[in-house]
SENU-642936 format. One line per 5 residues: number of its first residue (from 1); for each residue x, y, z of C-alpha. Coordinates in pm, whole numbers. Last residue first. Example, Ala and Ser with C-alpha at 12.3 -4.5 7.8 and 13.67 -1.06 7.14 Angstrom:
BEGIN
2> 1367/-106/714 | 1230/-450/780
% end
This chain:
BEGIN
401> -1712/-2259/245 | -1459/-2184/523 | -1618/-1985/802 | -1486/-1645/891 | -1639/-1476/1192
396> -1799/-1135/1142 | -2139/-1287/1061 | -2148/-1449/1405 | -2108/-1118/1585 | -1783/-974/1720
391> -1849/-731/2001 | -1880/-362/2054 | -1670/-89/2205 | -1546/261/2141 | -1401/280/1793
386> -1066/147/1912 | -1232/-164/2056 | -1434/-225/1741 | -1116/-171/1540 | -928/-438/1733
381> -1212/-690/1712 | -1242/-633/1337 | -865/-667/1302 | -887/-1008/1468 | -1149/-1118/1214
376> -934/-989/927 | -632/-1176/1066 | -836/-1496/1070 | -934/-1429/709 | -570/-1386/613
371> -480/-1717/775 | -764/-1891/592 | -660/-1723/269 | -302/-1844/306 | -417/-2200/386
366> -647/-2202/83 | -369/-2062/-132 | -143/-2353/-38 | -417/-2602/-126 | -469/-2422/-455
361> -95/-2447/-523 | -98/-2824/-466 | -383/-2872/-713 | -211/-2623/-942 | 107/-2830/-952
356> -74/-3154/-1041 | -294/-2994/-1307 | 3/-2803/-1449 | 209/-3119/-1491 | -71/-3319/-1649
351> -163/-3024/-1875 | 202/-2991/-1979 | 239/-3365/-2047 | -69/-3354/-2273 | 79/-3058/-2456
346> 400/-3254/-2508 | 210/-3552/-2649 | 24/-3327/-2894 | 353/-3166/-2994 | 528/-3498/-3049
341> 245/-3617/-3277 | 247/-3285/-3465 | 624/-3298/-3512 | 626/-3661/-3629 | 347/-3589/-3877
336> 541/-3290/-4008 | 852/-3506/-4040 | 657/-3746/-4263 | 531/-3459/-4480 | 878/-3312/-4531
331> 818/-3228/-4897 | 453/-3268/-5000 | 169/-3188/-4767 | 69/-2915/-4526 | -280/-2970/-4382
326> -180/-2912/-4023 | 163/-2749/-3981 | 45/-2402/-3876 | -233/-2541/-3655 | 17/-2770/-3483
321> 254/-2478/-3432 | -21/-2273/-3269 | -100/-2559/-3032 | 266/-2584/-2939 | 283/-2214/-2867
316> -37/-2238/-2664 | 116/-2506/-2442 | 442/-2308/-2419 | 247/-2011/-2286 | 81/-2236/-2029
311> 421/-2361/-1918 | 547/-2004/-1891 | 246/-1910/-1679 | 328/-2208/-1456 | 676/-2070/-1398
306> 546/-1717/-1334 | 286/-1813/-1071 | 22/-1543/-1017 | -207/-1784/-831 | -526/-1619/-954
301> -408/-1608/-1315 | -274/-1962/-1289 | -613/-2079/-1163 | -798/-1914/-1451 | -556/-2064/-1708
296> -598/-2413/-1559 | -976/-2371/-1564 | -960/-2280/-1933 | -730/-2578/-2002 | -972/-2831/-1851
291> -754/-3102/-1703 | -1048/-3299/-1556 | -901/-3245/-1210 | -865/-2879/-1302 | -1245/-2850/-1321
286> -1282/-2963/-959 | -1011/-2721/-849 | -1184/-2435/-1029 | -1494/-2485/-813 | -1289/-2494/-492
281> -1088/-2192/-602 | -1413/-2002/-665 | -1543/-2096/-319 | -1213/-1983/-166 | -1237/-1656/-357
276> -1592/-1592/-235 | -1495/-1659/127 | -1182/-1446/99 | -1383/-1156/-46 | -1642/-1189/230
271> -1366/-1145/490 | -1211/-859/298 | -1546/-677/291 | -1579/-729/666 | -1228/-597/720
266> -1326/-299/506 | -1623/-222/728 | -1404/-231/1038 | -1147/-7/873 | -1427/233/784
261> -1531/241/1150 | -1168/274/1257 | -1103/585/1051 | -786/668/1248 | -622/749/911
256> -370/469/970 | -669/248/1049 | -807/323/703 | -475/212/553 | -479/-105/761
251> -830/-183/632 | -697/-151/277 | -411/-383/371 | -572/-726/360 | -708/-665/6
246> -370/-561/-135 | -232/-897/-250 | -563/-1046/-363 | -630/-733/-564 | -295/-774/-742
241> -379/-1137/-824 | -680/-999/-1007 | -1021/-1152/-935 | -1182/-832/-808 | -1052/-615/-1094
236> -1267/-300/-1103 | -1377/-299/-737 | -1047/-422/-589 | -832/-187/-797 | -1062/110/-732
231> -1042/35/-361 | -664/8/-390 | -610/343/-557 | -856/539/-339 | -725/379/-19
226> -366/470/-105 | -477/820/-193 | -631/860/151 | -323/704/310 | -71/951/180
221> 207/835/413 | 472/871/145 | 537/496/129 | 161/445/126 | 130/672/-179
216> 387/457/-364 | 216/136/-257 | -123/252/-383 | 29/376/-709 | 190/39/-767
211> -137/-154/-744 | -331/108/-938 | -66/101/-1212 | -66/-280/-1213 | -437/-284/-1294
206> -400/2/-1544 | -154/-192/-1758 | -414/-308/-2013 | -482/64/-2071 | -838/196/-2072
201> -807/336/-1720 | -525/561/-1833 | -154/531/-1740 | -3/876/-1677 | -62/855/-1300
196> 171/554/-1268 | 466/759/-1396 | 416/1051/-1158 | 346/811/-872 | 688/648/-921
191> 856/989/-914 | 698/1060/-575 | 775/705/-454 | 1155/737/-494 | 1266/440/-286
186> 1471/278/-567 | 1212/-3/-582 | 940/256/-633 | 1151/428/-898 | 1191/99/-1088
181> 821/27/-1042 | 725/356/-1199 | 975/320/-1482 | 818/-14/-1576 | 470/137/-1573
176> 575/445/-1769 | 737/227/-2037 | 425/9/-2042 | 218/322/-2098 | 448/421/-2384
171> 414/75/-2543 | 38/111/-2513 | 49/406/-2752 | -73/759/-2678 | 263/917/-2593
166> 469/761/-2875 | 763/1003/-2917 | 783/1144/-2563 | 695/823/-2381 | 936/619/-2592
161> 1217/869/-2530 | 1140/865/-2158 | 1167/485/-2160 | 1503/522/-2335 | 1628/756/-2062
156> 1495/514/-1797 | 1700/231/-1949 | 2011/449/-1963 | 1989/523/-1590 | 1889/168/-1498
151> 2210/14/-1632 | 2186/-324/-1460 | 2295/-507/-1779 | 1958/-679/-1799 | 1807/-335/-1743
146> 2003/-192/-2036 | 1883/-482/-2252 | 1527/-405/-2148 | 1570/-44/-2259 | 1681/-165/-2601
141> 1378/-394/-2613 | 1158/-90/-2550 | 1332/101/-2827 | 1275/-190/-3067 | 908/-187/-2972
136> 889/181/-3067 | 1066/106/-3397 | 847/-188/-3500 | 609/24/-3707 | 915/135/-3901
131> 975/507/-3956 | 1260/511/-3702 | 1450/255/-3908 | 1533/-88/-3758 | 1907/-149/-3801
126> 1985/-27/-3447 | 1780/-317/-3312 | 2017/-559/-3483 | 2322/-407/-3312 | 2146/-419/-2973
121> 2076/-792/-3012 | 2436/-855/-3119 | 2570/-674/-2812 | 2317/-838/-2573 | 2377/-1204/-2657
116> 2220/-1335/-2336 | 1990/-1609/-2469 | 1681/-1391/-2423 | 1854/-1094/-2586 | 1927/-1304/-2891
111> 1560/-1393/-2924 | 1451/-1033/-2883 | 1699/-924/-3150 | 1570/-1198/-3382 | 1216/-1077/-3323
106> 1303/-717/-3414 | 1516/-808/-3712 | 1242/-1045/-3833 | 988/-765/-3800 | 1206/-531/-4004
101> 1267/-793/-4275 | 894/-866/-4293 | 821/-496/-4329 | 1064/-460/-4620 | 922/-753/-4816
96> 1182/-1024/-4885 | 1384/-1125/-5192 | 1580/-805/-5247 | 1908/-992/-5236 | 1998/-841/-4899
91> 1653/-942/-4784 | 1729/-1307/-4846 | 2020/-1283/-4604 | 1799/-1102/-4352 | 1540/-1376/-4389
86> 1799/-1645/-4315 | 1885/-1475/-3983 | 1523/-1517/-3873 | 1561/-1896/-3866 | 1885/-1878/-3664
81> 1731/-1645/-3408 | 1432/-1876/-3372 | 1662/-2175/-3315 | 1842/-2001/-3029 | 1514/-1859/-2894
76> 1320/-2183/-2859 | 1050/-2007/-2655 | 790/-2218/-2842 | 629/-1894/-2962 | 967/-1789/-3103
71> 1001/-2124/-3274 | 667/-2066/-3451 | 769/-1710/-3538 | 1100/-1828/-3682 | 937/-2107/-3880
66> 692/-1860/-4035 | 977/-1623/-4125 | 1189/-1902/-4266 | 896/-2020/-4482 | 831/-1663/-4599
61> 1196/-1617/-4699 | 1209/-1954/-4876 | 894/-1910/-5090 | 704/-2239/-5069 | 740/-2614/-5020
56> 857/-2746/-4686 | 1173/-2904/-4547 | 1194/-2914/-4165 | 1540/-2827/-4029 | 1412/-2562/-3785
51> 1108/-2772/-3691 | 1332/-3068/-3611 | 1567/-2851/-3409 | 1274/-2700/-3212 | 1083/-3029/-3152
46> 1339/-3245/-2977 | 1121/-3556/-2971 | 1043/-3732/-2642 | 988/-3392/-2479 | 1151/-3119/-2278
41> 1212/-2766/-2395 | 1414/-2524/-2187 | 1372/-2155/-2257 | 1160/-2015/-1976 | 1233/-1643/-1945
36> 909/-1566/-2128 | 806/-1341/-2409 | 456/-1208/-2455 | 251/-1321/-2760 | 361/-1145/-3081
31> 316/-778/-3162 | 574/-738/-2894 | 642/-591/-2556 | 945/-752/-2396 | 909/-918/-2059
26> 1232/-897/-1863 | 1203/-559/-1695 | 835/-577/-1613 | 857/-931/-1479 | 1162/-864/-1266
21> 1029/-535/-1132 | 694/-706/-1070 | 847/-988/-870 | 1059/-749/-664 | 755/-539/-578
16> 559/-852/-496 | 835/-994/-274 | 842/-662/-92 | 491/-739/26 | 538/-854/383
11> 816/-611/473 | 614/-337/307 | 317/-402/534 | 442/-304/879 | 704/-81/717
6> 427/158/608 | 340/249/969 | 37/191/1190 | 50/368/1525 | 130/163/1833
1> -158/174/2078
% end
């Protein structure tokens, strides 16, 4: 019998490692909602330019700041950068609070980075003082710029600076997480494990740390530690997309340890997991038909689709803009009504689009889960044979709910 090797599963899951490297290197930590690479805006009314030019009553610097944040949430980075630039001009005259200037510098730098203006983004980040509460985030953005420019060495040095100066903050844990996946992709699993191990169970990045740690240990042939990482992942975060990716391979890891009885048990657990997930997908699918936004969000989380996540982020950005504009009267009132009407229509288009795409995606996931469940049944038969005999009983055969 051919012995199980890491390459048997890495060839199938390399897409996940590449996906996470891309996501971790492009998403910039912020006090705002997460950034996205999606920048195009489609709609009957071009909302970002109209919002940028909207006349409203109030203190100019605060109005520009609020516009900038709204545009930032709409992923309209060119317009957001322009709005934030007005605050810096006001700041030179002493017209803006210091913290607002620093936050606008940070968000403008992020916006410029997203549209590819790396030198200007880096120059703005250098203006943020090390005593600012945005300094650690500015460092992370600096590291992201290095990664965009394929300068991993400098990026890792900045991540180490973040970890050393802000060891207990989530931004440091994200720096460790990103470094871990970089080292895993560079085929240095020992260094990857060192970074993953720093991330505590209370961190929002612990799910990905368990996922990456399991792969790193598998690359080194440390199957016991692989099992420990992935079983904790599956027990703590059963509905995570990362759990769905590793569930078929926990049994493989046990088989690599010649623990065929445990592998058999794990295949049974995987089989029940697929059945439960298919039932959940079926229930979510019915709610998606009615375009329920909560169901859409749940389905996107299970599917792990970046493009649809961007659409959902844009939906919430539009909703936030509507809340910001609602109730404002006076100058620009007619344009405000136009903006809100266009935003509502755009959100409706997004839910239509997501509902249609998710219905297709759920069908695809059903086929994938059915194939995975068949593999689990075959693995049961294999492990029974290796363990010394036995037969497949009715409860070991997958049946679609």
